MARDO-188824 format. One record per residue (C-alpha): residue number from 1; residue in three letters; x, y, z. Coordinates in Angstrom, 1 decimal, always signed. Each point is the difference from the previous one (the first is absolute). Layout:
REM MARDO-188824
<rec NUM ALA <X Y Z>>
...
//
This chain:
REM MARDO-188824
<rec 1 UNK <-109.5 -60.3 -173.8>>
<rec 2 UNK <+2.5 -1.8 -2.2>>
<rec 3 UNK <-0.1 +0.3 -3.9>>
<rec 4 UNK <-0.9 -3.7 -0.3>>
<rec 5 UNK <-3.0 +0.6 +2.3>>
<rec 6 UNK <-1.0 +3.0 -2.0>>
<rec 7 UNK <+0.1 -2.0 -3.3>>
<rec 8 UNK <-2.0 -2.8 +1.5>>
<rec 9 UNK <-2.6 +2.4 +1.5>>
<rec 10 UNK <-0.4 +1.8 -3.3>>
<rec 11 UNK <-0.5 -3.3 -1.8>>
<rec 12 UNK <-2.7 -1.0 +2.4>>
<rec 13 UNK <-1.8 +3.3 -0.5>>
<rec 14 UNK <+0.2 -0.2 -3.8>>
<rec 15 UNK <-1.2 -3.5 -0.1>>
<rec 16 UNK <-2.9 +0.9 +2.3>>
<rec 17 UNK <-1.3 +2.7 -2.3>>
<rec 18 UNK <-1.8 -2.6 -2.1>>
<rec 19 UNK <-1.9 -1.0 +3.1>>
<rec 20 UNK <-1.7 +3.4 +0.0>>
<rec 21 UNK <-2.7 -1.4 -2.4>>
<rec 22 UNK <-3.5 -0.6 +1.2>>
<rec 23 UNK <-1.2 +0.0 +3.5>>
<rec 24 UNK <-2.1 -3.1 +0.5>>
<rec 25 UNK <-1.1 +0.7 +3.5>>
<rec 26 UNK <+0.5 +2.5 +2.8>>
<rec 27 UNK <-0.7 -0.8 +3.6>>
<rec 28 UNK <-0.3 +2.7 +2.7>>
<rec 29 UNK <+0.5 -0.8 +3.7>>
<rec 30 UNK <+1.2 +1.6 +3.1>>
<rec 31 UNK <-0.3 +0.4 +3.8>>
<rec 32 UNK <-0.6 +2.7 +2.5>>
<rec 33 UNK <+1.1 -0.2 +3.7>>
<rec 34 UNK <-0.6 +2.6 +2.8>>
<rec 35 UNK <+1.7 -0.6 +3.3>>
<rec 36 UNK <+0.1 +1.9 +3.4>>
<rec 37 UNK <+3.2 -0.4 +2.1>>
<rec 38 UNK <+0.8 +0.6 +3.6>>
<rec 39 UNK <+3.6 -1.0 +0.9>>
<rec 40 UNK <+2.9 +0.9 +2.2>>
<rec 41 UNK <+3.5 -1.5 -0.4>>
<rec 42 UNK <+1.9 +2.5 +2.2>>
<rec 43 UNK <+0.6 -2.8 +2.5>>
<rec 44 UNK <-1.1 +2.4 +2.8>>
<rec 45 UNK <+2.4 +2.9 -0.8>>
<rec 46 UNK <-1.6 +3.2 -1.2>>
<rec 47 UNK <+3.3 +1.3 -1.2>>
<rec 48 UNK <+1.3 +2.3 +2.7>>
<rec 49 UNK <+2.1 -2.8 +1.5>>
<rec 50 UNK <+1.9 -0.4 -3.3>>
<rec 51 UNK <+0.8 +3.7 -0.4>>
<rec 52 UNK <-2.5 +0.5 -2.8>>
<rec 53 UNK <-1.5 +3.4 -0.7>>
<rec 54 UNK <-2.8 +0.8 +2.5>>
<rec 55 UNK <-3.2 +1.4 -1.4>>
<rec 56 UNK <-0.7 +3.4 +1.6>>
<rec 57 UNK <-3.8 -0.7 +0.2>>
<rec 58 UNK <+0.0 -3.5 +1.4>>
<rec 59 UNK <+3.3 +0.0 +2.0>>
<rec 60 UNK <+0.8 -3.4 -1.6>>
<rec 61 UNK <+2.5 -1.0 -2.7>>
<rec 62 UNK <-1.4 -1.5 -3.1>>
<rec 63 UNK <-2.4 -2.6 +1.6>>
<rec 64 UNK <-0.7 -3.0 -2.2>>
<rec 65 UNK <-3.7 -0.6 +0.8>>
<rec 66 UNK <-1.7 +0.2 -3.4>>
<rec 67 UNK <-3.7 +0.3 -1.0>>
<rec 68 UNK <-0.8 +0.2 -3.7>>
<rec 69 UNK <-2.0 -1.5 -2.8>>
<rec 70 UNK <+1.2 -0.8 -3.5>>
<rec 71 UNK <-1.3 -1.3 -3.3>>
<rec 72 UNK <+1.5 -2.3 -2.6>>
<rec 73 UNK <-1.6 -0.1 -3.5>>
<rec 74 UNK <+1.1 -2.2 -2.9>>
<rec 75 UNK <-1.5 -0.2 -3.5>>
<rec 76 UNK <+1.2 -2.7 -2.4>>
<rec 77 UNK <-0.4 -0.5 -3.8>>
<rec 78 UNK <+0.7 -3.4 -1.6>>
<rec 79 UNK <+0.0 +0.0 -3.8>>
<rec 80 UNK <+0.2 -3.1 -2.1>>
<rec 81 UNK <+1.6 +0.9 -3.4>>
<rec 82 UNK <+1.0 -2.4 -2.7>>
<rec 83 UNK <+0.5 -3.6 +0.8>>
<rec 84 UNK <+2.5 -0.4 +2.8>>
<rec 85 UNK <+0.4 +3.7 +0.7>>
<rec 86 UNK <-1.6 +1.9 +2.9>>
<rec 87 UNK <+0.6 +3.2 +1.8>>
<rec 88 UNK <-0.7 +1.1 +3.6>>
<rec 89 UNK <-0.2 +3.5 +1.5>>
<rec 90 UNK <-0.9 +0.7 +3.6>>
<rec 91 UNK <-0.3 +3.5 +1.6>>
<rec 92 UNK <+0.4 +0.7 +3.7>>
<rec 93 UNK <-0.6 +2.7 +2.6>>
<rec 94 UNK <+0.9 -0.2 +3.7>>
<rec 95 UNK <-0.6 +3.0 +2.2>>
<rec 96 UNK <-1.0 +1.1 +3.5>>
<rec 97 UNK <-3.5 +1.3 +0.4>>
<rec 98 UNK <+0.0 +3.8 +0.3>>
<rec 99 UNK <+3.0 +0.3 -2.2>>
<rec 100 UNK <-0.5 +1.4 -3.5>>
<rec 101 UNK <+3.0 +1.2 -1.8>>
<rec 102 UNK <+1.5 +0.8 +3.4>>
<rec 103 UNK <+3.5 +0.0 +1.3>>
<rec 104 UNK <+0.0 +0.1 +3.8>>
<rec 105 UNK <+3.8 -0.2 +0.3>>
<rec 106 UNK <+0.7 -3.4 +1.5>>
<rec 107 UNK <+2.2 -2.3 -2.0>>
<rec 108 UNK <+0.2 -3.7 -0.7>>
<rec 109 UNK <+3.6 -1.2 -0.7>>
<rec 110 UNK <+0.3 -2.8 -2.5>>
<rec 111 UNK <+3.0 -1.5 -1.8>>
<rec 112 UNK <+1.2 +2.2 -2.8>>
<rec 113 UNK <+2.8 -0.2 -2.4>>
<rec 114 UNK <+3.7 +0.7 +0.3>>
<rec 115 UNK <+0.2 -1.0 +3.6>>
<rec 116 UNK <-2.5 +2.7 +1.0>>
<rec 117 UNK <-3.4 +0.1 +1.5>>
<rec 118 UNK <-3.0 +1.7 -1.7>>
<rec 119 UNK <-2.9 +1.4 +1.9>>
<rec 120 UNK <-3.7 +0.3 -0.6>>
<rec 121 UNK <-2.3 +2.4 +1.7>>
<rec 122 UNK <-2.9 -1.0 +2.2>>
<rec 123 UNK <-3.7 +0.3 -1.0>>
<rec 124 UNK <-0.3 -1.1 -3.6>>
<rec 125 UNK <-2.3 +1.4 -2.6>>
<rec 126 UNK <-2.6 -1.1 -2.6>>
<rec 127 UNK <+2.6 -0.5 -2.6>>
<rec 128 UNK <-0.3 -3.3 -2.0>>
<rec 129 UNK <+3.2 -2.0 -0.3>>
<rec 130 UNK <+1.0 -2.9 -2.2>>
<rec 131 UNK <+0.1 -3.3 +1.8>>
<rec 132 UNK <+0.1 -2.6 -2.8>>
<rec 133 UNK <+0.6 +0.4 -3.7>>
<rec 134 UNK <+1.3 -2.9 -1.9>>
<rec 135 UNK <-0.3 -2.0 -3.3>>
<rec 136 UNK <-0.1 -3.8 +0.1>>
<rec 137 UNK <+1.0 -2.0 -3.1>>
<rec 138 UNK <-0.5 -3.8 +0.1>>
<rec 139 UNK <+1.9 -2.3 -2.4>>
<rec 140 UNK <+2.3 +2.9 -0.8>>
<rec 141 UNK <+2.2 -1.1 -2.9>>
<rec 142 UNK <+0.1 -3.4 +1.6>>
<rec 143 UNK <-3.0 -2.1 +1.2>>
<rec 144 UNK <+1.1 -0.5 +3.7>>
<rec 145 UNK <+1.1 +3.7 +0.4>>
<rec 146 UNK <-2.2 +2.7 +1.7>>
<rec 147 UNK <+1.4 +3.5 +0.2>>
<rec 148 UNK <-1.5 +2.7 +2.4>>
<rec 149 UNK <+1.3 +3.6 -0.4>>
<rec 150 UNK <-0.9 +2.9 +2.2>>
<rec 151 UNK <-1.0 +0.9 +3.5>>
<rec 152 UNK <-1.1 -3.3 +1.7>>
<rec 153 UNK <+0.0 -1.8 +3.3>>
<rec 154 UNK <+2.9 -2.3 +0.6>>
<rec 155 UNK <-0.3 -2.6 +2.8>>
<rec 156 UNK <+2.0 -3.1 +0.4>>
<rec 157 UNK <-0.7 -2.7 +2.6>>
<rec 158 UNK <-0.9 +1.5 +3.4>>
<rec 159 UNK <+1.4 +3.4 -1.1>>
<rec 160 UNK <+3.1 -0.4 +2.2>>
<rec 161 UNK <+2.1 +1.5 -2.8>>
<rec 162 UNK <-2.3 +1.8 -2.4>>
<rec 163 UNK <-3.5 +1.2 +0.5>>
<rec 164 UNK <+0.1 +3.8 +0.6>>
<rec 165 UNK <+2.4 +2.5 -1.6>>
<rec 166 UNK <+0.5 +1.9 +3.2>>
<rec 167 UNK <-0.8 -2.8 +2.5>>
<rec 168 UNK <-3.3 -0.1 +1.7>>
<rec 169 UNK <+1.3 +2.1 +2.9>>
<rec 170 UNK <-0.5 +3.2 -2.1>>
<rec 171 UNK <-1.3 +1.1 -3.4>>
<rec 172 UNK <+0.3 +2.3 -2.9>>
<rec 173 UNK <+0.6 +3.7 +0.5>>
<rec 174 UNK <-3.6 +0.4 -1.2>>
<rec 175 UNK <-1.3 -1.6 +3.1>>
<rec 176 UNK <-0.5 +2.0 +3.3>>
<rec 177 UNK <+2.4 -1.0 +2.7>>
<rec 178 UNK <-2.7 -0.8 +2.5>>
<rec 179 UNK <-1.3 -2.9 -2.2>>
<rec 180 UNK <+3.1 -1.0 -1.9>>
<rec 181 UNK <+0.2 -3.4 +1.6>>
<rec 182 UNK <-3.5 -0.8 -1.2>>
<rec 183 UNK <+0.5 +1.0 -3.6>>
<rec 184 UNK <-1.3 -2.2 -2.8>>
<rec 185 UNK <+2.7 +1.0 -2.4>>
<rec 186 UNK <+2.2 -3.0 -0.8>>
<rec 187 UNK <+0.8 +0.4 -3.7>>
<rec 188 UNK <+3.4 +0.0 -1.8>>
<rec 189 UNK <+1.0 +1.4 -3.3>>
<rec 190 UNK <+1.2 -3.2 -1.6>>
<rec 191 UNK <+0.4 -2.4 -2.9>>
<rec 192 UNK <-0.8 -3.6 +0.8>>
<rec 193 UNK <+0.6 -3.0 -2.2>>
<rec 194 UNK <-1.8 -3.3 +0.9>>
<rec 195 UNK <+0.9 -3.3 -1.6>>
<rec 196 UNK <-2.6 -2.7 +0.7>>
<rec 197 UNK <+1.3 -3.5 -0.4>>
<rec 198 UNK <-2.6 -1.6 +2.3>>
<rec 199 UNK <+0.6 -1.2 +2.7>>
<rec 200 UNK <+3.1 +2.3 -0.1>>
<rec 201 UNK <-0.3 +3.8 -0.3>>
<rec 202 UNK <+3.0 +2.3 -0.6>>
<rec 203 UNK <-0.6 +3.7 +0.8>>
<rec 204 UNK <+2.6 +2.8 -0.6>>
<rec 205 UNK <-0.5 +3.7 +1.0>>
<rec 206 UNK <+1.6 +3.4 -0.4>>
<rec 207 UNK <-1.5 +2.8 +2.2>>
<rec 208 UNK <+0.9 +3.7 +0.2>>
<rec 209 UNK <-0.6 +0.8 +3.7>>
<rec 210 UNK <+1.6 +3.5 +0.1>>
<rec 211 UNK <+1.1 +1.9 -3.1>>
<rec 212 UNK <+1.0 +3.2 +1.8>>
<rec 213 UNK <+1.7 +2.0 -2.8>>
<rec 214 UNK <+0.6 -1.8 -3.2>>
<rec 215 UNK <+3.7 -0.5 +0.8>>
<rec 216 UNK <+0.5 -3.7 +0.1>>
<rec 217 UNK <+2.3 +0.3 +3.1>>
<rec 218 UNK <-2.9 +0.8 +2.4>>
<rec 219 UNK <-2.7 -2.5 -1.3>>
<rec 220 UNK <-1.4 -2.6 +2.3>>
<rec 221 UNK <-1.1 -3.1 -1.8>>
<rec 222 UNK <-0.9 -3.7 +0.5>>
<rec 223 UNK <+1.0 -2.9 -2.2>>
<rec 224 UNK <-0.9 -3.6 +0.7>>
<rec 225 UNK <-1.4 -3.4 -0.9>>
<rec 226 UNK <-2.1 -2.6 +1.7>>
<rec 227 UNK <-0.6 -3.6 -0.9>>
<rec 228 UNK <-3.2 -1.6 +1.3>>
<rec 229 UNK <-1.0 -3.6 +0.0>>
<rec 230 UNK <-3.7 -0.9 +0.6>>
<rec 231 UNK <-0.4 -3.4 +1.5>>
<rec 232 UNK <-2.5 -2.4 -1.5>>
<rec 233 UNK <-1.5 -0.6 +3.4>>
<rec 234 UNK <-0.2 +1.3 +3.6>>
<rec 235 UNK <-0.6 +3.5 -1.3>>
<rec 236 UNK <+3.7 +0.4 +0.1>>
<rec 237 UNK <+2.4 +2.6 -1.4>>
<rec 238 UNK <+3.8 +0.3 +0.0>>
<rec 239 UNK <+1.8 +3.2 -0.9>>
<rec 240 UNK <+3.6 +1.1 -0.5>>
<rec 241 UNK <+1.0 +3.6 -0.7>>
<rec 242 UNK <+2.8 +2.5 -0.4>>
<rec 243 UNK <-0.5 +3.8 +0.2>>
<rec 244 UNK <+2.4 +2.9 -0.4>>
<rec 245 UNK <-0.6 +3.5 +1.2>>
<rec 246 UNK <+2.5 +2.7 -0.7>>
<rec 247 UNK <+0.4 +3.3 +1.8>>
<rec 248 UNK <-1.8 -1.6 +2.9>>
<rec 249 UNK <-0.7 +2.3 +2.9>>
<rec 250 UNK <+1.2 -1.4 +3.3>>
<rec 251 UNK <-3.5 +0.1 +1.6>>
<rec 252 UNK <+1.1 -2.7 +2.5>>
<rec 253 UNK <+2.0 +2.6 +1.9>>
<rec 254 UNK <-3.3 +1.3 +1.4>>
<rec 255 UNK <-0.7 -3.4 +1.6>>
<rec 256 UNK <+0.1 -0.3 +3.8>>
<rec 257 UNK <+3.4 -1.6 -0.2>>
<rec 258 UNK <+1.5 +3.3 -1.2>>
<rec 259 UNK <-1.0 +2.3 +2.8>>
<rec 260 UNK <+3.4 +1.7 +0.5>>
<rec 261 UNK <-1.0 +3.7 -0.2>>
<rec 262 UNK <+2.8 +1.1 -2.4>>
<rec 263 UNK <-0.8 -2.9 -2.3>>
<rec 264 UNK <-3.8 +0.1 +0.3>>
<rec 265 UNK <-0.2 +3.7 -0.7>>
<rec 266 UNK <+1.9 -0.1 -3.2>>
<rec 267 UNK <-0.4 -3.5 -1.3>>
<rec 268 UNK <-1.3 +1.1 -3.3>>
<rec 269 UNK <+1.6 +3.3 -1.0>>
<rec 270 UNK <-0.1 +2.3 -3.0>>
<rec 271 UNK <+3.3 -0.9 -1.7>>
<rec 272 UNK <+0.2 -1.6 -3.3>>
<rec 273 UNK <+0.5 -3.8 +0.0>>
<rec 274 UNK <+2.9 -0.9 -2.1>>
<rec 275 UNK <-1.0 -1.9 -3.2>>
<rec 276 UNK <+0.0 -3.8 +0.4>>
<rec 277 UNK <+1.1 +0.2 +3.6>>
<rec 278 UNK <-3.3 -0.5 +1.9>>
<rec 279 UNK <-2.1 -3.0 -1.0>>
<rec 280 UNK <-1.8 -3.0 +1.4>>
<rec 281 UNK <-0.2 -3.5 -1.5>>
<rec 282 UNK <-2.4 -2.5 +1.5>>
<rec 283 UNK <-0.2 -3.7 -0.8>>
<rec 284 UNK <-2.6 -2.2 +1.6>>
<rec 285 UNK <-2.8 -2.5 -0.3>>
<rec 286 UNK <-3.5 -0.9 +1.3>>
<rec 287 UNK <-2.2 -3.0 +0.1>>
<rec 288 UNK <-3.6 -0.4 +1.3>>
<rec 289 UNK <-2.4 -3.0 -0.1>>
<rec 290 UNK <-3.1 -1.5 +1.5>>
<rec 291 UNK <+0.8 -3.5 +1.5>>
<rec 292 UNK <-3.8 -0.4 +0.5>>
<rec 293 UNK <-3.2 +2.0 -0.1>>
<rec 294 UNK <+0.7 +1.5 +3.4>>
<rec 295 UNK <+3.6 +1.0 -0.1>>
<rec 296 UNK <+2.2 +2.4 -2.0>>
<rec 297 UNK <+3.8 +0.1 +0.6>>
<rec 298 UNK <+2.5 +2.5 -1.4>>
<rec 299 UNK <+3.6 +0.9 +0.2>>
<rec 300 UNK <+2.1 +2.8 -1.6>>
<rec 301 UNK <+3.6 +0.9 +0.4>>
<rec 302 UNK <+2.2 +2.6 -1.7>>
<rec 303 UNK <+3.6 +1.3 +0.1>>
<rec 304 UNK <+1.1 +3.6 -0.8>>
<rec 305 UNK <+3.4 +1.1 -1.2>>
<rec 306 UNK <+1.5 +3.2 -1.5>>
<rec 307 UNK <+1.3 +3.3 +1.3>>
<rec 308 UNK <-1.8 +2.5 +2.2>>
<rec 309 UNK <+0.7 +3.7 +0.2>>
<rec 310 UNK <+0.2 +1.3 +3.5>>
<rec 311 UNK <-0.4 +3.8 +0.0>>
<rec 312 UNK <+1.0 +1.0 +3.5>>
<rec 313 UNK <+2.9 +1.9 +1.3>>
<rec 314 UNK <+0.3 -2.2 +3.1>>
<rec 315 UNK <+0.3 -3.1 -2.1>>
<rec 316 UNK <+2.5 +1.5 -2.5>>
<rec 317 UNK <+2.2 +1.4 +2.8>>
<rec 318 UNK <+0.3 -3.5 +1.5>>
<rec 319 UNK <+0.5 -2.1 -3.2>>
<rec 320 UNK <+1.3 +2.5 -2.5>>
<rec 321 UNK <-2.3 -1.6 -2.6>>
<rec 322 UNK <-3.6 +0.9 -0.7>>
<rec 323 UNK <-0.9 -3.5 -1.3>>
<rec 324 UNK <-0.7 -3.3 +1.7>>
<rec 325 UNK <-0.3 -3.4 -1.6>>
<rec 326 UNK <-3.6 -1.2 +0.4>>
<rec 327 UNK <-0.5 -3.5 +1.3>>
<rec 328 UNK <-3.5 -0.6 +1.3>>
<rec 329 UNK <-2.7 -2.6 +0.1>>
<rec 330 UNK <-3.7 -0.6 +0.7>>
<rec 331 UNK <-2.1 -3.1 +0.9>>
<rec 332 UNK <-3.8 -0.2 +0.1>>
<rec 333 UNK <-2.0 -3.0 +1.0>>
<rec 334 UNK <-3.8 -0.4 +0.2>>
<rec 335 UNK <-2.6 -2.6 +0.8>>
<rec 336 UNK <-3.7 +0.5 -0.5>>
<rec 337 UNK <-2.7 -2.2 +1.4>>
<rec 338 UNK <-3.6 +0.1 -1.3>>
<rec 339 UNK <-2.6 -1.6 +2.3>>
<rec 340 UNK <-2.4 -0.6 -2.9>>
<rec 341 UNK <-3.0 +0.7 +2.2>>
<rec 342 UNK <-3.1 +2.1 -0.5>>
<rec 343 UNK <+1.9 +3.1 +1.1>>
<rec 344 UNK <+2.8 -0.2 -2.5>>
<rec 345 UNK <+2.4 +0.2 +3.0>>
<rec 346 UNK <+3.7 +0.3 -0.7>>
<rec 347 UNK <+3.3 +0.4 +2.0>>
<rec 348 UNK <+3.3 +0.9 -1.5>>
<rec 349 UNK <+3.4 +0.0 +1.7>>
<rec 350 UNK <+2.9 +2.0 -1.5>>
<rec 351 UNK <+3.7 +0.4 +0.9>>
<rec 352 UNK <+2.2 +2.6 -1.6>>
<rec 353 UNK <+3.7 +0.5 +0.5>>
<rec 354 UNK <+1.7 +3.0 -1.6>>
<rec 355 UNK <+3.7 +0.3 +0.7>>
<rec 356 UNK <+1.3 +3.0 +1.9>>
<rec 357 UNK <+3.2 +1.9 +0.5>>
<rec 358 UNK <+1.4 +0.6 +3.5>>
<rec 359 UNK <+3.0 +2.0 -1.0>>
<rec 360 UNK <+0.4 +2.6 -2.8>>
<rec 361 UNK <+3.8 +0.1 +0.4>>
<rec 362 UNK <+0.8 -3.3 -1.6>>
<rec 363 UNK <+0.4 -0.7 -3.7>>
<rec 364 UNK <-3.3 -1.9 -0.5>>
<rec 365 UNK <-3.5 +1.4 +0.0>>
<rec 366 UNK <-2.1 -2.9 +1.3>>
<rec 367 UNK <-3.4 +1.7 +0.3>>
<rec 368 UNK <-2.7 -1.2 -2.4>>
<rec 369 UNK <-0.8 +2.6 -2.7>>
<rec 370 UNK <-3.9 +0.3 -0.2>>
<rec 371 UNK <+0.3 +0.8 -3.7>>
<rec 372 UNK <-3.6 +0.1 -1.2>>
<rec 373 UNK <-1.9 -2.1 +2.5>>
<rec 374 UNK <-3.8 +0.1 +0.5>>
<rec 375 UNK <-0.4 -1.8 +3.3>>
<rec 376 UNK <-1.2 +0.9 +3.5>>
<rec 377 UNK <-0.1 -1.8 +3.3>>
<rec 378 UNK <-2.2 +2.7 +1.6>>
<rec 379 UNK <-1.3 +3.4 -0.9>>
<rec 380 UNK <+2.1 +1.9 +2.7>>
<rec 381 UNK <+3.1 -2.1 -0.4>>
<rec 382 UNK <-0.2 +0.8 -3.7>>
<rec 383 UNK <+0.0 +3.8 +0.9>>
<rec 384 UNK <+2.9 -0.2 +2.5>>
<rec 385 UNK <+2.4 -2.4 -1.6>>
<rec 386 UNK <+1.3 -0.8 -3.4>>
<rec 387 UNK <+0.1 -3.6 -1.2>>
<rec 388 UNK <+3.5 -0.7 +1.3>>
<rec 389 UNK <+2.1 -1.2 +2.9>>
<rec 390 UNK <-2.9 -1.7 +1.8>>
<rec 391 UNK <-1.5 -3.4 +0.7>>
<rec 392 UNK <-3.6 -0.5 +0.8>>
<rec 393 UNK <-2.7 -2.6 +0.6>>
<rec 394 UNK <-3.5 +0.8 -1.3>>
<rec 395 UNK <-3.2 -1.9 +0.7>>
<rec 396 UNK <-2.9 +0.9 -2.3>>
<rec 397 UNK <-3.5 -1.3 +0.1>>
<rec 398 UNK <-3.5 +0.7 -1.5>>
<rec 399 UNK <-3.5 -1.5 +0.0>>
<rec 400 UNK <-3.5 +0.8 -1.3>>
<rec 401 UNK <-2.6 -0.2 +2.7>>
<rec 402 UNK <-2.6 +0.9 -2.7>>
<rec 403 UNK <+0.3 -0.2 -3.7>>
<rec 404 UNK <+0.1 +3.8 -0.2>>
<rec 405 UNK <+2.4 +0.6 +2.9>>
<rec 406 UNK <+3.8 -0.7 +0.3>>
<rec 407 UNK <+2.0 +0.5 +3.1>>
<rec 408 UNK <+3.7 -0.4 +0.3>>
<rec 409 UNK <+3.2 +1.2 +1.5>>
<rec 410 UNK <+3.7 -0.6 +0.7>>
<rec 411 UNK <+2.5 +0.0 +2.8>>
<rec 412 UNK <+3.7 +0.8 -0.7>>
<rec 413 UNK <+3.0 -0.4 +2.3>>
<rec 414 UNK <+2.9 +2.1 -1.3>>
<rec 415 UNK <+3.8 -0.2 +0.8>>
<rec 416 UNK <+3.2 +1.4 -1.3>>
<rec 417 UNK <+2.0 -2.4 -2.0>>
<rec 418 UNK <+3.3 +1.4 +1.5>>
<rec 419 UNK <+0.6 +2.1 +3.0>>
<rec 420 UNK <+1.7 +3.3 -0.8>>
<rec 421 UNK <+3.6 +0.7 +0.7>>
<rec 422 UNK <+0.0 +3.5 +1.6>>
<rec 423 UNK <+3.7 +0.4 +0.5>>
<rec 424 UNK <+0.2 +2.5 -2.9>>
<rec 425 UNK <-2.5 +2.1 +1.9>>
<rec 426 UNK <+1.2 -0.4 +3.6>>
<rec 427 UNK <+0.2 +3.7 +0.6>>
<rec 428 UNK <-3.7 +0.5 -0.5>>
<rec 429 UNK <-2.1 -0.3 +3.2>>
<rec 430 UNK <-3.4 -0.5 -1.8>>
<rec 431 UNK <-0.3 -2.1 -3.2>>
<rec 432 UNK <-2.9 +0.8 -2.3>>
<rec 433 UNK <-1.8 -1.7 -2.9>>
<rec 434 UNK <-1.9 +1.7 -2.8>>
<rec 435 UNK <-1.8 -1.6 -2.9>>
<rec 436 UNK <+1.2 +1.3 -3.4>>
<rec 437 UNK <-3.2 -0.2 -2.0>>
<rec 438 UNK <-3.7 -0.3 +0.5>>
<rec 439 UNK <-2.4 +1.7 +2.4>>
<rec 440 UNK <+2.5 -0.1 +2.9>>
<rec 441 UNK <+2.8 +1.6 -2.0>>
<rec 442 UNK <+0.2 +3.1 +2.2>>
<rec 443 UNK <+0.0 -1.9 +3.3>>
<rec 444 UNK <+3.0 -0.6 +2.2>>
<rec 445 UNK <-0.2 -2.6 +2.7>>
<rec 446 UNK <+2.2 -0.7 +3.0>>
<rec 447 UNK <+1.2 -3.6 +0.4>>
<rec 448 UNK <+1.8 -1.9 +2.7>>
<rec 449 UNK <+2.7 -1.4 -2.3>>
<rec 450 UNK <+0.3 -3.3 +1.7>>
<rec 451 UNK <-3.1 -1.9 -0.8>>
<rec 452 UNK <-1.0 -1.9 -3.1>>
<rec 453 UNK <-3.7 -0.5 +0.6>>
<rec 454 UNK <-1.7 +2.6 -2.1>>
<rec 455 UNK <-3.6 -0.8 +1.0>>
<rec 456 UNK <-3.2 -1.8 -0.8>>
<rec 457 UNK <-2.9 +1.0 -2.1>>
<rec 458 UNK <-3.6 -1.1 +0.0>>
<rec 459 UNK <-2.3 +0.8 -3.0>>
<rec 460 UNK <-3.7 -0.8 -0.5>>
<rec 461 UNK <-2.5 +0.7 -2.7>>
<rec 462 UNK <-3.6 -0.7 -1.0>>
<rec 463 UNK <-1.4 +0.1 -3.5>>
<rec 464 UNK <-3.7 +0.3 -0.8>>
<rec 465 UNK <-1.2 -0.7 -3.5>>
<rec 466 UNK <-2.9 +2.4 -0.1>>
<rec 467 UNK <-0.7 -1.0 -3.6>>
<rec 468 UNK <+1.9 -1.9 -2.6>>
<rec 469 UNK <+1.7 +3.3 -0.9>>
<rec 470 UNK <+0.2 +1.9 +3.2>>
<rec 471 UNK <+2.2 -1.0 +3.0>>
<rec 472 UNK <+0.3 +1.7 +3.4>>
<rec 473 UNK <+3.2 -0.6 +2.0>>
<rec 474 UNK <+0.9 +0.8 +3.6>>
<rec 475 UNK <+3.6 -0.6 +1.2>>
<rec 476 UNK <+2.3 +0.7 +3.0>>
<rec 477 UNK <+3.6 -0.5 +0.8>>
<rec 478 UNK <+2.1 +0.4 +3.1>>
<rec 479 UNK <+3.8 -0.2 +0.4>>
<rec 480 UNK <+1.5 -0.7 +3.4>>
<rec 481 UNK <+3.7 +1.2 +0.2>>
<rec 482 UNK <+2.7 -2.4 +1.2>>
<rec 483 UNK <+3.2 +0.5 +1.9>>
<rec 484 UNK <+1.6 +1.6 -3.0>>
<rec 485 UNK <-1.7 +3.3 +0.9>>
<rec 486 UNK <+0.8 +2.6 +2.6>>
<rec 487 UNK <-2.6 +0.5 +2.8>>
<rec 488 UNK <-1.0 +3.3 -1.7>>
<rec 489 UNK <-1.1 -2.1 -3.0>>
<rec 490 UNK <-1.5 -3.1 +1.4>>
<rec 491 UNK <-3.7 +0.9 -0.2>>
<rec 492 UNK <-2.1 -2.1 -2.4>>
<rec 493 UNK <-0.9 +1.4 -3.5>>
<rec 494 UNK <-3.4 -0.5 -1.5>>
<rec 495 UNK <-2.0 +0.3 -3.2>>
<rec 496 UNK <-3.7 -0.1 -0.6>>
<rec 497 UNK <-1.6 +0.1 -3.5>>
<rec 498 UNK <-3.5 -0.1 -1.4>>
<rec 499 UNK <-0.6 -0.1 -3.8>>
<rec 500 UNK <-2.4 -0.8 -2.8>>
<rec 501 UNK <+0.9 -1.1 -3.5>>
<rec 502 UNK <-1.8 -0.8 -3.2>>
<rec 503 UNK <+1.2 -1.9 -3.1>>
<rec 504 UNK <-1.6 +0.5 -3.4>>
//
């Protein structure tokens, strides 16, 4: 953290002391969710075909069929202080049932600092963690200015760039690996300044994503600004943004386009990233509007540039340089149609293109960096693949056959953006792919190496509003592998969940 930033932060803290006056009102709220899960994303391989350790009791190697239940509990306090000043604190606990201060030995790998990966053990406990903790000061020193300091949610547009500090594929080290893709933790430690010049809003942020040790050389931070224009009609909004992330981990190397074993196995290593050598800049814009009561149309595009650190012996031997220049882009388009009937029926079509990289031996790294995305085109797709190097078409829909029941679902068709160049790995008979984070982090899958159709997913759900406060949800998902996968890994994956939640 720079000296200027320390001075600015100290000034904000000192000026906020006066806000510690009287508490005008405190509101307590929260929610509790309990969910049972039965799912299998092994794609038909119990492990022995991939050379994994075989369990002496079962004769199988690390099967992926899972059955467990988990709870998510949040308790929030909103305090109104002196005029224009408020504070929010929210506590959270996420744990597997039957796990109380237990470490059962399995690990969840999540992005850590200094080019490394950190792990969390499976199971969870009854420990209460901090989810939100921030101060909001309106008209701070200047009437249009609002300043928010502390742990807070950051989400811009459709969360293509910023929405989850570790992406929604995985979660904090506090969350059991089995449920890390379903975690509710989305908060950043950040300072946010908002200038309201209606209809324009200018928002700037600084967020500390990973402090590691206090040495400035290994920090991972976000800087950025967004300008928003709210249309006077058509429920329209236009946004333009620029974000910078330094010491950015090259998570995109875990994408299906980087399945060369030497690269995939070591794509994020334990060596120190050289200061100011690995960073991602992204510039982009988004607009969305309703041309009439039935339609919503939206389009977002972004371009990334910077330098990416490639920590692999295979890559360094070929190029003699552990860095590549980043040049990647993303495009998302959506169209939603509302039938405006008694069933509140809706259909939404989405197209997403995230650039890929077909060859790690050139000077440019063209695979999209997921950064801090919070998007999903399907539950199992979100487990198996990072948000990079793919293009997909998703059709979503929902309706309410009764005023207390909602049913809905989606269909996603997923392709690689670029076919992989396997020349660097020609000596290997079998090419494998393994996710780098999330519930499938320990899995290794055989792939064909000559197909770009990853597969299709169908998800469905039903919500029942038991009361105004209690909701029951049933959901299912199935992923059908495409020609990307070897015949050992071409069986469908599935997920079944049943849960109940209450808000208070």
